[in-house]
N, C-alpha and C positions, 0 to 999 in steps of 0.2 A: 495575511494572518498577522494579528498584533504581536503574538509571543514566538516569532521565529527564533530569537535568541536563546529562549528557555527550551524550545523544542529541539534546536542544533544541540544543546548540552544533552538533553535526553537521549536523541538519537545516537550519539555518540557514545554515551554508557551502554547502550543496548546494541552498538555495532551495527548501526543500518546508515545507507547512503544518505548524504548531506546536501547533495547536488539540487540546485533549482527551486529550494524550500520557497523562495518568495516569487517564484514565477507564476504569472497568471494561469498557465495551464494545470498547475499543480492544487489540487483540492486537500486540505489538511484538516484533522480534527485532533483536539487532545482532551484527554481525561483528567481531571485533577482530584486530589483527595481533599479532605476538609481543611488542609493546612493550604492548599493551593500548589502543592508539589504535584508536577506532571506523573501520572502513573500509568498512562496508556496513549497511544497515538495510533491512528490511522489516516491512510489518504489515498489518493491515487492521482496520475498524471493521464490527462485525456489527449487522444491523438487529434492532430489537426482536422481529419475528417469527421471526428466525433463518433466513431464506430468502435473504438478501441479504448480500453482502460489498462494502464499499467499500475497495478496496484503496489503500493509502496508505504514505507514508514509505519508499518503495521508493527508495533512494539509494546511490551508490557513490562514494567519494572519486575525486576526479579523476585521481589516480595510478595508480588501480586500474580504471579503465574499459577498456572495449574488450577484456575478457577472458572474457566470459561470466558475469561475477560478477552483474550485474543480471538477467539471465535466469533464473539459479538462484534469487537471491532472490525474484524475483517467482513463480517456480513453486512455491516453498517456502510463499508465503503463499497462494497459490491452491490448493494441496493442504491446507493447514491449515484453511483456509475451507471447503472440501468435506467435511472429515472432521468439522468441527463442524456439518454440516449444510445449508450454504448450496447454492443451487442456481444462483446467478447472481452474478457478479462484475460490479463497476462500479468506475469510476475518472474522475478529471478529469485530463487532460493537454492543454497547449496546445503543449508543445514536443517530446513524445516520441511522437508517434502513429504512426511507423513502427515504433518499438520495440515497442510494445503490439500493433500489428497481426502482427507476428511472433510473438506468443504467443498469437494468435487472438482479439484483441479486435476489434471493430468499431464504426465510430462509432455513437452512440447519442443519444438526446434527453435533453437535461440536465433537463429538468423531469420526464421521466420518472424519473429517477435521482434527482432531488430527492424525487419522492412515494415511490419505494420505500425510499428512505434518510432519510426526513425527521428521523428522532429521532437521527442522528449529528452529531457535533460539527461536522465539516467541512462537511456541508451546511447546518447552522444558521448556522455563521459566514458560508459564503458568501451565505446569503440575507440576513442583516442587513447585511452590509457592501456588497452590489450586485455581488458579484465573480460569482456565479452566472451573470448575464447575459453575461459575457466567458469562460466556460468552456467547454472543449470535453469532452462526455462519450464514454466508450467502455465497451463492455459485452461480456460472453461467458458462455456455459453453463459450468457447472462439472462435466459429466459425464466429460470426458476430461483429467484433470491429470496431467502427469507428477509422479512422485514424486522427490524428492531427498534420499534417506536420508543420502549423505555430508555433505550441508550441515546437515542437522539436527545433527550433532556438534559443529559449531562455532558454532552461533548461541546466545546466551543470551538469556534473556526478562528 
């Protein structure tokens, strides 16, 4: 991704994990406004076997929230992960459970997530720092993912 520096600053502002943003297993997209500022981001980290995706970096700037942008960005990442061959999506979220439930996610066992995605940067970071024990895990199958063709035209990798 060409603008990892800009994305790092944006993810810091919206309080999301910064680990491994430039790793080959991490897929990221940003949405910019007319002036070029990042107003949203989305992405996932694919497991080594390709069957699991760790949804991450789904963020929307404060002034652009509550307009459906977060749902569209999350759905975009889910659809892309499914197209890449993933059959299950996972994520960590302590603050946004109702949002993720609205997208079909259910509470999951964090240790099962860590096992399925043991080779991802975020899981390794959370295990090394002890953060894994404080996280809430969520999961859903990727068989019925809504497509976001209009959003695809505005996102850049």
